[in-house]
N, CA, C and O of each residue as an XYZ file, in Angstrom:
916
protein
N      33.340    -50.569    135.228
C      33.140    -50.280    133.799
C      33.435    -51.529    132.984
O      34.383    -52.259    133.270
N      32.618    -51.769    131.968
C      32.817    -52.921    131.102
C      33.991    -52.697    130.154
O      34.260    -51.573    129.730
N      34.680    -53.782    129.833
C      35.815    -53.713    128.925
C      35.826    -54.943    128.043
O      35.418    -56.027    128.459
N      36.299    -54.763    126.813
C      36.513    -55.863    125.889
C      37.987    -56.225    125.922
O      38.843    -55.346    125.821
N      38.294    -57.507    126.063
C      39.671    -57.955    126.196
C      40.116    -58.607    124.883
O      39.416    -59.454    124.329
N      41.282    -58.199    124.401
C      41.819    -58.695    123.132
C      43.153    -59.401    123.353
O      43.888    -59.102    124.294
N      43.441    -60.337    122.471
C      44.794    -60.807    122.231
C      45.052    -60.555    120.757
O      44.388    -61.136    119.898
N      46.014    -59.690    120.463
C      46.173    -59.175    119.104
C      44.834    -58.556    118.661
O      44.300    -57.704    119.371
N      44.291    -58.955    117.529
C      43.042    -58.354    117.056
C      41.812    -59.179    117.448
O      40.687    -58.831    117.088
N      42.026    -60.258    118.178
C      40.953    -61.195    118.484
C      40.364    -60.931    119.859
O      41.096    -60.824    120.842
N      39.050    -60.827    119.930
C      38.377    -60.690    121.221
C      38.418    -62.039    121.929
O      38.010    -63.058    121.372
N      38.920    -62.032    123.178
C      38.998    -63.275    123.936
C      38.039    -63.274    125.131
O      37.950    -64.263    125.859
N      37.328    -62.169    125.328
C      36.364    -62.125    126.421
C      36.031    -60.703    126.816
O      36.447    -59.742    126.168
N      35.270    -60.588    127.894
C      34.889    -59.281    128.431
C      35.122    -59.279    129.931
O      35.324    -60.328    130.543
N      35.093    -58.090    130.517
C      35.294    -57.972    131.959
C      34.528    -56.772    132.479
O      34.373    -55.765    131.788
N      34.057    -56.895    133.699
C      33.428    -55.780    134.404
C      34.443    -55.296    135.433
O      34.638    -55.939    136.464
N      35.087    -54.174    135.160
C      36.229    -53.727    135.959
C      35.814    -52.786    137.074
O      34.888    -51.987    136.934
N      36.519    -52.903    138.174
C      36.373    -51.977    139.285
C      37.746    -51.677    139.854
O      38.686    -52.452    139.680
N      37.852    -50.554    140.529
C      39.137    -50.126    141.065
C      39.497    -50.974    142.271
O      38.673    -51.189    143.160
N      40.738    -51.455    142.295
C      41.259    -52.182    143.436
C      42.128    -51.253    144.270
O      41.627    -50.520    145.124
N      43.432    -51.287    144.018
C      44.367    -50.379    144.692
C      44.482    -49.108    143.858
O      45.214    -49.072    142.869
N      43.754    -48.062    144.264
C      43.741    -46.830    143.492
C      45.088    -46.158    143.422
O      45.418    -45.554    142.401
N      45.882    -46.245    144.483
C      47.194    -45.587    144.497
C      48.151    -46.201    143.490
O      49.094    -45.543    143.051
N      47.921    -47.449    143.121
C      48.775    -48.155    142.158
C      48.119    -48.272    140.790
O      48.669    -48.900    139.885
N      46.938    -47.664    140.637
C      46.257    -47.721    139.352
C      45.840    -49.127    138.963
O      45.957    -49.513    137.800
N      45.361    -49.885    139.916
C      44.987    -51.282    139.657
C      43.475    -51.435    139.554
O      42.725    -50.903    140.373
N      43.046    -52.167    138.543
C      41.639    -52.514    138.398
C      41.542    -54.027    138.250
O      42.501    -54.687    137.850
N      40.374    -54.564    138.576
C      40.165    -56.001    138.466
C      38.686    -56.249    138.211
O      37.861    -55.343    138.320
N      38.374    -57.467    137.877
C      36.970    -57.815    137.680
C      36.814    -59.231    137.191
O      37.791    -59.898    136.851
N      35.584    -59.683    137.159
C      35.309    -61.011    136.623
C      35.593    -61.017    135.137
O      35.136    -60.146    134.398
N      36.345    -62.000    134.713
C      36.662    -62.173    133.301
C      35.744    -63.235    132.726
O      35.683    -64.360    133.220
N      35.032    -62.859    131.672
C      34.111    -63.791    131.015
C      34.716    -64.173    129.669
O      34.575    -63.434    128.695
N      35.387    -65.320    129.608
C      36.081    -65.710    128.366
C      35.116    -66.215    127.310
O      34.004    -66.644    127.617
N      35.560    -66.157    126.056
C      34.787    -66.748    124.970
C      35.562    -67.935    124.390
O      36.590    -68.334    124.937
N      35.083    -68.480    123.319
C      35.712    -69.670    122.737
C      37.150    -69.398    122.298
O      37.995    -70.291    122.355
N      37.427    -68.181    121.864
C      38.783    -67.863    121.432
C      39.782    -67.994    122.588
O      40.918    -68.429    122.401
N      39.335    -67.612    123.773
C      40.203    -67.743    124.941
C      40.496    -69.210    125.224
O      41.653    -69.593    125.400
N      39.469    -70.016    125.268
C      39.658    -71.434    125.591
C      40.485    -72.141    124.521
O      41.250    -73.055    124.828
N      40.333    -71.724    123.282
C      41.022    -72.392    122.175
C      42.478    -71.965    122.059
O      43.349    -72.801    121.817
N      42.758    -70.659    122.232
C      44.078    -70.136    121.889
C      44.889    -69.577    123.058
O      46.112    -69.474    122.959
N      44.237    -69.217    124.154
C      44.933    -68.473    125.200
C      45.056    -69.230    126.516
O      46.064    -69.099    127.211
N      44.056    -70.010    126.862
C      44.029    -70.616    128.201
C      45.278    -71.430    128.499
O      45.789    -71.376    129.618
N      45.778    -72.174    127.536
C      46.968    -72.992    127.761
C      48.160    -72.114    128.127
O      48.959    -72.478    128.989
N      48.282    -70.955    127.472
C      49.376    -70.041    127.801
C      49.247    -69.542    129.240
O      50.238    -69.439    129.963
N      48.018    -69.236    129.643
C      47.783    -68.771    131.011
C      48.177    -69.845    132.013
O      48.859    -69.565    132.998
N      47.753    -71.057    131.762
C      48.089    -72.163    132.666
C      49.600    -72.398    132.710
O      50.175    -72.556    133.787
N      50.237    -72.420    131.545
C      51.683    -72.658    131.494
C      52.459    -71.538    132.171
O      53.488    -71.775    132.805
N      51.955    -70.315    132.032
C      52.655    -69.155    132.579
C      52.735    -69.237    134.099
O      53.762    -68.900    134.687
N      51.669    -69.677    134.727
C      51.615    -69.673    136.184
C      52.102    -70.966    136.836
O      52.350    -70.992    138.042
N      52.242    -72.033    136.058
C      52.659    -73.296    136.682
C      54.184    -73.444    136.742
O      54.682    -74.431    137.283
N      54.927    -72.481    136.194
C      56.379    -72.553    136.227
C      56.958    -71.527    137.187
O      56.361    -70.476    137.421
N      58.117    -71.837    137.739
C      58.795    -70.899    138.637
C      59.502    -69.787    137.875
O      59.867    -68.762    138.450
N      59.693    -69.997    136.571
C      60.341    -68.997    135.735
C      59.446    -68.707    134.530
O      59.670    -69.242    133.444
N      58.428    -67.856    134.725
C      57.502    -67.551    133.627
C      58.226    -66.988    132.406
O      59.185    -66.226    132.532
N      57.757    -67.369    131.248
C      58.322    -66.871    129.987
C      57.614    -65.568    129.621
O      56.579    -65.574    128.955
N      58.188    -64.454    130.066
C      57.540    -63.164    129.829
C      57.573    -62.768    128.356
O      56.684    -62.060    127.883
N      58.582    -63.217    127.638
C      58.640    -62.908    126.210
C      57.431    -63.495    125.490
O      56.797    -62.825    124.675
N      57.121    -64.741    125.797
C      55.945    -65.383    125.189
C      54.658    -64.709    125.661
O      53.721    -64.527    124.883
N      54.623    -64.338    126.951
C      53.438    -63.695    127.512
C      53.163    -62.367    126.818
O      52.031    -62.098    126.416
N      54.198    -61.534    126.675
C      54.015    -60.229    126.042
C      53.674    -60.377    124.561
O      53.034    -59.504    123.974
N      54.105    -61.486    123.961
C      53.822    -61.687    122.534
C      52.340    -61.885    122.266
O      51.899    -61.783    121.121
N      51.562    -62.169    123.311
C      50.116    -62.332    123.151
C      49.413    -60.996    122.955
O      48.265    -60.958    122.511
N      50.083    -59.916    123.277
C      49.595    -58.548    123.053
C      48.160    -58.363    123.550
O      47.240    -58.099    122.776
N      48.003    -58.509    124.854
C      46.697    -58.276    125.460
C      46.360    -56.796    125.436
O      47.236    -55.945    125.595
N      45.091    -56.498    125.237
C      44.588    -55.129    125.296
C      43.192    -55.140    125.898
O      42.429    -56.090    125.726
N      42.876    -54.070    126.603
C      41.536    -53.896    127.168
C      40.979    -52.567    126.691
O      41.578    -51.514    126.912
N      39.826    -52.624    126.034
C      39.166    -51.423    125.541
C      37.900    -51.178    126.355
O      37.006    -52.022    126.416
N      37.846    -50.000    126.980
C      36.695    -49.652    127.791
C      35.492    -49.336    126.915
O      35.631    -49.076    125.720
N      34.319    -49.360    127.517
C      33.097    -49.020    126.779
C      33.124    -47.594    126.243
O      32.425    -47.285    125.279
N      33.926    -46.718    126.856
C      34.024    -45.347    126.363
C      34.919    -45.237    125.133
O      35.094    -44.143    124.595
N      35.479    -46.342    124.685
C      36.277    -46.374    123.465
C      37.766    -46.311    123.674
O      38.520    -46.541    122.729
N      38.228    -46.005    124.885
C      39.657    -45.846    125.136
C      40.291    -47.163    125.570
O      39.672    -47.972    126.262
N      41.542    -47.360    125.145
C      42.315    -48.526    125.540
C      43.144    -48.208    126.778
O      43.685    -47.111    126.915
N      43.232    -49.176    127.668
C      44.061    -49.020    128.849
C      45.539    -49.193    128.486
O      45.885    -49.864    127.514
N      46.392    -48.572    129.291
C      47.844    -48.674    129.107
C      48.444    -49.122    130.439
O      48.969    -48.299    131.189
N      48.371    -50.421    130.736
C      48.802    -50.913    132.045
C      50.309    -51.144    132.116
O      50.837    -52.058    131.484
N      50.987    -50.314    132.884
C      52.428    -50.463    133.019
C      52.791    -51.765    133.716
O      53.876    -52.308    133.509
N      51.872    -52.268    134.549
C      52.126    -53.520    135.246
C      51.598    -54.743    134.523
O      51.798    -55.867    134.984
N      50.928    -54.545    133.400
C      50.478    -55.657    132.583
C      49.165    -56.288    133.019
O      48.435    -55.758    133.857
N      48.891    -57.451    132.412
C      47.647    -58.190    132.621
C      47.946    -59.531    133.276
O      48.944    -60.175    132.954
N      47.091    -59.947    134.184
C      47.148    -61.307    134.720
C      45.733    -61.879    134.770
O      44.755    -61.157    134.966
N      45.657    -63.197    134.588
C      44.380    -63.898    134.623
C      44.422    -64.936    135.732
O      45.358    -65.731    135.811
N      43.419    -64.926    136.576
C      43.295    -65.927    137.629
C      42.482    -67.081    137.062
O      41.251    -67.073    137.093
N      43.199    -68.075    136.543
C      42.562    -69.212    135.876
C      43.461    -70.419    136.096
O      44.516    -70.529    135.470
N      43.059    -71.307    136.964
C      43.891    -72.446    137.335
C      43.405    -73.731    136.684
O      42.201    -73.985    136.645
N      44.336    -74.555    136.165
C      43.923    -75.849    135.608
C      43.368    -76.784    136.674
O      42.682    -77.754    136.352
N      43.659    -76.502    137.936
C      43.129    -77.324    139.025
C      41.647    -77.039    139.292
O      40.924    -77.865    139.851
N      41.222    -75.838    138.872
C      39.812    -75.449    139.073
C      39.276    -74.834    137.779
O      38.937    -73.651    137.748
N      39.201    -75.627    136.721
C      38.854    -75.094    135.392
C      37.470    -74.489    135.295
O      37.221    -73.667    134.413
N      36.562    -74.874    136.179
C      35.192    -74.375    136.087
C      34.917    -73.197    137.016
O      33.802    -72.676    137.053
N      35.936    -72.778    137.766
C      35.756    -71.644    138.673
C      35.638    -70.330    137.903
O      36.113    -70.212    136.773
N      35.000    -69.351    138.533
C      34.924    -68.015    137.949
C      36.328    -67.460    137.752
O      37.187    -67.593    138.624
N      36.550    -66.847    136.617
C      37.874    -66.340    136.285
C      37.940    -64.825    136.538
O      36.939    -64.113    136.463
N      39.137    -64.378    136.835
C      39.340    -62.975    137.187
C      40.484    -62.405    136.370
O      41.439    -63.111    136.045
N      40.385    -61.127    136.039
C      41.466    -60.420    135.360
C      41.926    -59.271    136.256
O      41.110    -58.578    136.864
N      43.237    -59.081    136.328
C      43.839    -57.958    137.050
C      44.673    -57.152    136.072
O      45.455    -57.704    135.298
N      44.499    -55.854    136.117
C      45.216    -54.944    135.217
C      45.876    -53.884    136.084
O      45.192    -53.157    136.804
N      47.187    -53.794    136.022
C      47.932    -52.974    136.989
C      48.622    -51.779    136.328
O      49.158    -51.873    135.224
N      48.586    -50.659    137.043
C      49.345    -49.484    136.625
C      48.715    -48.695    135.500
O      49.394    -48.330    134.540
N      47.403    -48.422    135.609
C      46.738    -47.632    134.570
C      46.462    -46.218    135.093
O      46.556    -45.950    136.291
N      46.125    -45.333    134.171
C      45.668    -43.998    134.527
C      44.176    -44.100    134.818
O      43.369    -44.275    133.906
N      43.817    -43.991    136.087
C      42.419    -44.173    136.483
C      41.506    -43.094    135.924
O      40.289    -43.276    135.891
N      42.067    -41.975    135.484
C      41.247    -40.919    134.884
C      40.501    -41.428    133.654
O      39.439    -40.909    133.310
N      41.056    -42.444    132.993
C      40.417    -42.985    131.798
C      39.030    -43.540    132.094
O      38.165    -43.564    131.219
N      38.823    -43.981    133.313
C      37.527    -44.554    133.672
C      36.421    -43.505    133.656
O      35.240    -43.834    133.551
N      36.820    -42.239    133.760
C      35.847    -41.141    133.781
C      35.677    -40.486    132.411
O      34.830    -39.609    132.243
N      36.480    -40.910    131.435
C      36.347    -40.358    130.097
C      35.052    -40.862    129.460
O      34.540    -41.922    129.821
N      34.538    -40.096    128.522
C      33.360    -40.486    127.756
C      33.709    -40.471    126.278
O      34.815    -40.093    125.891
N      32.767    -40.879    125.469
C      32.995    -40.871    124.027
C      33.078    -39.459    123.478
O      33.468    -39.262    122.327
N      32.709    -38.465    124.298
C      32.795    -37.066    123.873
C      34.041    -36.372    124.406
O      34.215    -35.172    124.194
N      34.909    -37.110    125.095
C      36.111    -36.501    125.665
C      37.036    -35.984    124.572
O      37.601    -34.897    124.695
N      37.190    -36.757    123.509
C      37.997    -36.309    122.374
C      37.178    -35.382    121.497
O      36.029    -35.677    121.167
N      37.772    -34.262    121.122
C      37.109    -33.299    120.251
C      37.586    -33.477    118.822
O      38.761    -33.757    118.582
N      36.665    -33.312    117.866
C      37.051    -33.403    116.456
C      38.131    -32.372    116.150
O      38.142    -31.274    116.705
N      39.037    -32.751    115.255
C      39.102    -33.963    114.433
C      39.920    -35.106    115.056
O      40.366    -36.002    114.340
N      40.119    -35.083    116.381
C      40.698    -36.235    117.068
C      39.613    -37.284    117.300
O      38.467    -36.945    117.596
N      39.976    -38.544    117.164
C      38.976    -39.592    117.352
C      39.634    -40.844    117.939
O      40.831    -41.060    117.749
N      38.863    -41.662    118.647
C      39.414    -42.908    119.208
C      39.705    -43.915    118.109
O      39.195    -43.801    116.994
N      40.517    -44.885    118.430
C      40.939    -45.864    117.430
C      40.365    -47.245    117.779
O      39.949    -47.496    118.911
N      40.354    -48.124    116.782
C      39.939    -49.503    117.041
C      41.189    -50.363    117.224
O      42.308    -49.861    117.111
N      41.008    -51.638    117.503
C      42.143    -52.495    117.826
C      43.098    -52.649    116.641
O      44.312    -52.716    116.830
N      42.561    -52.705    115.432
C      43.429    -52.842    114.255
C      44.316    -51.617    114.100
O      45.513    -51.743    113.838
N      43.739    -50.437    114.261
C      44.526    -49.212    114.170
C      45.553    -49.149    115.293
O      46.699    -48.755    115.072
N      45.148    -49.532    116.482
C      46.060    -49.474    117.624
C      47.331    -50.280    117.359
O      48.444    -49.779    117.522
N      47.152    -51.510    116.957
C      48.304    -52.364    116.710
C      49.118    -51.881    115.507
O      50.347    -51.933    115.518
N      48.425    -51.415    114.480
C      49.108    -50.937    113.281
C      49.981    -49.725    113.586
O      51.131    -49.666    113.151
N      49.448    -48.762    114.327
C      50.220    -47.564    114.664
C      51.401    -47.906    115.570
O      52.483    -47.341    115.410
N      51.210    -48.811    116.507
C      52.313    -49.207    117.382
C      53.405    -49.925    116.599
O      54.592    -49.695    116.829
N      53.005    -50.793    115.677
C      53.990    -51.500    114.862
C      54.767    -50.521    113.978
O      55.980    -50.647    113.814
N      54.052    -49.545    113.413
C      54.707    -48.575    112.550
C      55.672    -47.696    113.349
O      56.773    -47.399    112.886
N      55.260    -47.286    114.534
C      56.149    -46.468    115.365
C      57.410    -47.252    115.726
O      58.514    -46.712    115.662
N      57.253    -48.506    116.100
C      58.419    -49.326    116.427
C      59.383    -49.397    115.246
O      60.601    -49.344    115.420
N      58.822    -49.518    114.045
C      59.645    -49.601    112.846
C      60.368    -48.286    112.579
O      61.533    -48.285    112.179
N      59.682    -47.173    112.798
C      60.249    -45.871    112.451
C      61.296    -45.380    113.443
O      62.148    -44.570    113.078
N      61.256    -45.845    114.674
C      62.242    -45.375    115.659
C      63.384    -46.369    115.853
O      64.322    -46.094    116.601
N      63.312    -47.519    115.189
C      64.378    -48.502    115.322
C      65.492    -48.184    114.339
O      65.245    -48.113    113.135
N      66.712    -47.990    114.823
C      67.817    -47.652    113.927
C      68.063    -48.740    112.895
O      68.002    -49.933    113.194
N      68.344    -48.300    111.668
C      68.756    -49.216    110.616
C      70.271    -49.126    110.522
O      70.808    -48.094    110.119
N      70.952    -50.179    110.883
C      72.415    -50.141    110.944
C      73.027    -50.811    109.726
O      72.614    -51.894    109.312
N      74.012    -50.143    109.170
C      74.755    -50.735    108.071
C      75.915    -51.538    108.640
O      76.188    -51.492    109.839
N      76.590    -52.270    107.770
C      77.727    -53.071    108.206
C      78.864    -52.200    108.717
O      79.741    -52.676    109.438
N      78.851    -50.897    108.338
C      79.923    -49.994    108.731
C      79.448    -48.944    109.715
O      80.118    -47.929    109.904
N      78.298    -49.170    110.350
C      77.736    -48.158    111.245
C      78.642    -47.896    112.443
O      78.584    -46.823    113.042
N      79.493    -48.887    112.800
C      80.373    -48.689    113.945
C      81.438    -47.637    113.673
O      82.089    -47.166    114.606
N      81.626    -47.263    112.411
C      82.613    -46.250    112.067
C      82.071    -44.849    112.230
O      82.830    -43.881    112.195
N      80.749    -44.724    112.410
C      80.116    -43.410    112.471
C      79.624    -43.111    113.871
O      79.020    -43.961    114.526
N      79.885    -41.902    114.322
C      79.392    -41.481    115.635
C      77.876    -41.416    115.638
O      77.248    -41.559    116.687
N      77.286    -41.201    114.467
C      75.829    -41.084    114.388
C      75.125    -42.378    114.757
O      73.950    -42.371    115.124
N      75.854    -43.502    114.659
C      75.220    -44.776    114.975
C      74.834    -44.856    116.441
O      74.041    -45.713    116.830
N      75.393    -43.963    117.262
C      75.071    -43.946    118.676
C      73.832    -43.118    118.965
O      73.291    -43.183    120.069
N      73.376    -42.345    117.998
C      72.210    -41.501    118.200
C      70.942    -42.340    118.126
O      70.842    -43.280    117.337
N      69.988    -41.984    118.955
C      68.724    -42.696    118.938
C      67.579    -41.702    119.015
O      67.737    -40.584    119.505
N      66.429    -42.127    118.525
C      65.235    -41.297    118.614
C      64.818    -41.176    120.068
O      65.069    -42.073    120.872
N      64.180    -40.063    120.400
C      63.794    -39.791    121.787
C      62.851    -40.840    122.358
O      62.757    -40.980    123.578
N      62.143    -41.588    121.496
C      61.197    -42.592    121.976
C      61.812    -43.979    122.157
O      61.148    -44.891    122.649
N      63.066    -44.141    121.765
C      63.713    -45.431    121.984
C      63.805    -45.697    123.489
O      64.240    -44.833    124.251
N      63.404    -46.867    123.902
C      63.399    -47.204    125.321
C      62.126    -46.809    126.039
O      62.013    -46.973    127.254
N      61.158    -46.282    125.281
C      59.876    -45.843    125.847
C      58.807    -46.915    125.636
O      58.736    -47.525    124.569
N      57.989    -47.139    126.641
C      56.797    -47.952    126.468
C      55.691    -47.048    125.939
O      55.548    -45.916    126.400
N      54.916    -47.526    124.988
C      53.883    -46.666    124.410
C      52.661    -47.485    123.997
O      52.735    -48.690    123.759
N      51.543    -46.781    123.923
C      50.273    -47.389    123.559
C      49.457    -46.354    122.795
O      49.320    -45.215    123.242
N      48.915    -46.745    121.643
C      48.128    -45.810    120.842
C      46.921    -45.317    121.629
O      46.213    -46.101    122.261
N      46.697    -44.008    121.581
C      45.619    -43.396    122.359
C      44.524    -42.813    121.474
O      43.337    -43.007    121.737
N      44.925    -42.097    120.423
C      43.937    -41.447    119.554
C      44.593    -41.077    118.237
O      45.818    -41.084    118.119
N      43.769    -40.753    117.244
C      44.249    -40.390    115.910
C      43.712    -39.031    115.516
O      42.566    -38.690    115.809
N      44.562    -38.251    114.841
C      44.169    -36.951    114.302
C      43.702    -37.150    112.869
O      44.426    -37.723    112.055
N      42.508    -36.686    112.554
C      41.906    -36.973    111.267
C      42.617    -36.439    110.042
O      42.811    -37.189    109.086
N      43.024    -35.151    110.025
C      43.525    -34.554    108.793
C      44.884    -35.054    108.313
O      45.193    -34.910    107.131
N      45.708    -35.638    109.187
C      47.020    -36.102    108.735
C      47.459    -37.323    109.547
O      46.629    -37.984    110.173
N      48.734    -37.618    109.540
C      49.244    -38.824    110.182
C      49.725    -38.598    111.607
O      50.554    -39.366    112.096
N      49.236    -37.578    112.282
C      49.532    -37.394    113.700
C      48.772    -38.432    114.518
O      47.568    -38.622    114.346
N      49.494    -39.095    115.405
C      48.901    -40.095    116.288
C      49.296    -39.768    117.721
O      50.456    -39.464    118.000
N      48.332    -39.830    118.621
C      48.593    -39.571    120.037
C      48.857    -40.900    120.735
O      48.044    -41.822    120.671
N      50.005    -40.983    121.403
C      50.387    -42.178    122.137
C      50.474    -41.866    123.627
O      50.949    -40.799    124.016
N      50.018    -42.791    124.451
C      50.344    -42.760    125.865
C      51.761    -43.310    125.993
O      52.084    -44.329    125.383
N      52.608    -42.650    126.776
C      54.017    -43.030    126.843
C      54.473    -43.133    128.293
O      53.909    -42.503    129.187
N      55.487    -43.927    128.498
C      56.116    -44.064    129.809
C      57.586    -44.383    129.615
O      57.942    -45.396    129.014
N      58.446    -43.492    130.138
C      59.881    -43.707    130.074
C      60.482    -43.326    131.416
O      60.147    -42.291    131.993
N      61.355    -44.161    131.894
C      61.958    -43.914    133.198
C      62.649    -42.557    133.222
O      63.459    -42.241    132.351
N      62.315    -41.762    134.235
C      62.920    -40.447    134.383
C      62.188    -39.340    133.655
O      62.546    -38.170    133.792
N      61.153    -39.692    132.869
C      60.395    -38.695    132.121
C      59.010    -38.510    132.741
O      58.384    -39.483    133.164
N      58.531    -37.270    132.796
C      57.230    -36.979    133.391
C      56.096    -36.945    132.374
O      54.931    -37.121    132.731
N      56.433    -36.721    131.116
C      55.388    -36.621    130.092
C      54.659    -37.948    129.950
O      55.274    -39.014    129.957
N      53.343    -37.868    129.820
C      52.523    -39.069    129.732
C      51.915    -39.289    128.351
O      51.414    -40.375    128.061
N      51.956    -38.268    127.499
C      51.401    -38.371    126.157
C      52.379    -37.780    125.150
O      53.171    -36.897    125.478
N      52.311    -38.276    123.929
C      53.161    -37.744    122.868
C      52.438    -37.853    121.535
O      51.863    -38.892    121.208
N      52.476    -36.764    120.767
C      51.975    -36.800    119.397
C      53.153    -37.134    118.488
O      54.190    -36.472    118.520
N      52.973    -38.157    117.690
C      54.003    -38.581    116.743
C      53.438    -38.472    115.333
O      52.353    -38.979    115.047
N      54.182    -37.806    114.458
C      53.769    -37.712    113.061
C      54.433    -38.852    112.301
O      55.581    -38.746    111.870
N      53.692    -39.942    112.146
C      54.233    -41.113    111.464
C      54.493    -40.807    109.994
O      53.728    -40.087    109.352
N      55.582    -41.362    109.472
C      55.971    -41.044    108.092
C      55.491    -42.086    107.089
O      55.247    -41.761    105.927
N      55.354    -43.340    107.528
C      54.919    -44.429    106.653
C      55.790    -44.557    105.410
O      55.287    -44.864    104.329
N      57.062    -44.330    105.552
C      57.982    -44.466    104.426
C      58.960    -45.590    104.713
O      59.344    -45.822    105.860
N      59.359    -46.289    103.652
C      60.376    -47.324    103.825
C      61.718    -46.628    103.935
O      62.064    -45.783    103.110
N      62.474    -46.994    104.968
C      63.741    -46.317    105.229
C      64.897    -47.171    104.724
O      65.107    -48.291    105.190
N      65.649    -46.626    103.761
C      66.824    -47.319    103.252
C      68.102    -46.692    103.810
O      69.162    -47.318    103.821
N      67.983    -45.446    104.271
C      69.137    -44.791    104.850
C      69.159    -45.019    106.353
O      68.214    -45.555    106.930
N      70.257    -44.601    106.976
C      70.367    -44.764    108.415
C      69.312    -43.938    109.125
O      68.916    -42.867    108.666
N      68.879    -44.452    110.229
C      67.808    -43.855    111.028
C      68.109    -42.408    111.417
O      69.251    -42.068    111.728
N      67.070    -41.554    111.399
C      67.199    -40.167    111.824
C      66.677    -40.018    113.238
O      65.667    -40.616    113.606
N      67.380    -39.207    114.035
C      66.934    -38.975    115.408
C      65.807    -37.963    115.465
O      65.197    -37.785    116.520
N      65.512    -37.287    114.346
C      64.514    -36.218    114.344
C      63.166    -36.659    113.792
O      62.166    -35.972    114.000
N      63.118    -37.755    113.115
C      61.875    -38.253    112.541
C      61.623    -39.675    113.025
O      62.563    -40.463    113.124
N      60.390    -40.013    113.324
C      59.200    -39.170    113.182
C      59.165    -38.043    114.220
O      59.581    -38.210    115.366
N      58.650    -36.882    113.771
C      58.547    -35.721    114.656
C      57.661    -36.054    115.851
O      56.598    -36.657    115.702
N      58.113    -35.651    117.040
C      57.433    -36.029    118.284
C      57.304    -34.830    119.204
O      58.261    -34.083    119.403
N      56.104    -34.648    119.770
C      55.856    -33.549    120.712
C      55.199    -34.128    121.964
O      54.210    -34.856    121.882
N      55.761    -33.793    123.111
C      55.316    -34.380    124.373
C      54.347    -33.472    125.124
O      54.372    -32.248    124.989
N      53.481    -34.125    125.929
C      52.519    -33.409    126.776
C      52.530    -34.058    128.157
O      52.629    -35.278    128.290
N      52.425    -33.217    129.170
C      52.505    -33.713    130.536
C      51.371    -34.690    130.849
O      51.597    -35.730    131.467
N      50.147    -34.353    130.420
C      48.987    -35.204    130.662
C      47.891    -34.823    129.673
O      48.129    -34.026    128.766
N      46.694    -35.380    129.837
C      45.624    -35.112    128.879
C      45.184    -33.653    128.925
O      44.861    -33.080    127.884
N      45.164    -33.041    130.104
C      44.794    -31.621    130.208
C      45.783    -30.761    129.439
O      45.393    -29.800    128.776
N      47.047    -31.101    129.526
C      48.087    -30.362    128.802
C      47.899    -30.518    127.298
O      48.014    -29.547    126.551
N      47.612    -31.733    126.858
C      47.331    -31.996    125.449
C      46.103    -31.213    124.981
O      46.106    -30.643    123.890
N      45.059    -31.187    125.803
C      43.833    -30.470    125.438
C      44.103    -28.982    125.264
O      43.662    -28.363    124.296
N      44.830    -28.427    126.215
C      45.084    -26.989    126.206
C      45.990    -26.567    125.059
O      45.758    -25.540    124.421
N      47.011    -27.356    124.802
C      48.025    -26.949    123.833
C      47.760    -27.438    122.419
O      48.356    -26.925    121.472
N      46.877    -28.419    122.255
C      46.680    -28.947    120.917
C      45.229    -29.229    120.573
O      44.730    -28.694    119.583
N      44.524    -30.058    121.359
C      43.208    -30.525    120.945
C      42.191    -29.400    120.823
O      41.447    -29.358    119.843
N      42.137    -28.490    121.784
C      41.149    -27.411    121.731
C      41.367    -26.513    120.527
O      40.411    -26.077    119.886
N      42.626    -26.239    120.222
C      42.935    -25.406    119.059
C      42.574    -26.124    117.760
O      42.057    -25.508    116.828
N      42.847    -27.421    117.704
C      42.481    -28.204    116.523
C      40.976    -28.197    116.314
O      40.501    -28.074    115.185
N      40.229    -28.328    117.399
C      38.779    -28.348    117.305
C      38.226    -27.009    116.831
O      37.307    -26.955    116.013
N      38.804    -25.922    117.361
C      38.359    -24.588    116.959
C      38.612    -24.346    115.486
O      37.767    -23.789    114.786
N      39.783    -24.769    115.014
C      40.126    -24.613    113.597
C      39.227    -25.492    112.737
O      38.819    -25.091    111.646
N      38.917    -26.697    113.229
C      38.095    -27.647    112.482
C      36.681    -27.088    112.236
O      36.066    -27.335    111.199
N      36.202    -26.346    113.203
C      34.834    -25.823    113.124
C      34.727    -24.558    112.279
O      33.629    -24.185    111.865
N      35.841    -23.900    112.021
C      35.787    -22.639    111.266
C      35.854    -22.883    109.775
O      35.821    -21.935    108.991
């Protein structure tokens, strides 16, 4: 399946993906870079692999994303790697994406039912940034005096990736992964409010789903039925 590859909001190339190790959710394919890759990203790729101690903080700051032709973004728990060596700059380049839900490859543009809809790269990054802001505790200089300062939102420590948006309000569906948790999706009702008080463990409101079938049965199908009436 074809995919568009991003760094932040910028397209850096495309790839034709195929399944590698299915048990590990790995896909790979030829990576066809564009000028943005050569100008802004290639040096990072070369530097990342030529050192014995890769700078993962810098690597993750590039915020790579892959959007399939069906409109869905991948959520690779194992991340992205590019096979691109400065010793062979003209060789065909390859991308490896590890730890994805392979079911996404079978989704179509009709998989989501109205009023749920897929998101674009700008929305994806915006919703993720907003969620990070809303679940991060705001600590005062005296927070150590309060037992509440130890409380955290249920999504703290969770890896997440925007999956879809609900049209009528600020509900956003995120793919999630947290050690010890089985749920793979969560609907978060983003508040979009500036927080001056200490962080609440209850907001933004969050509801978990085991997988996409669970989400469809418990939420999406009902939303679609109501939308049509």
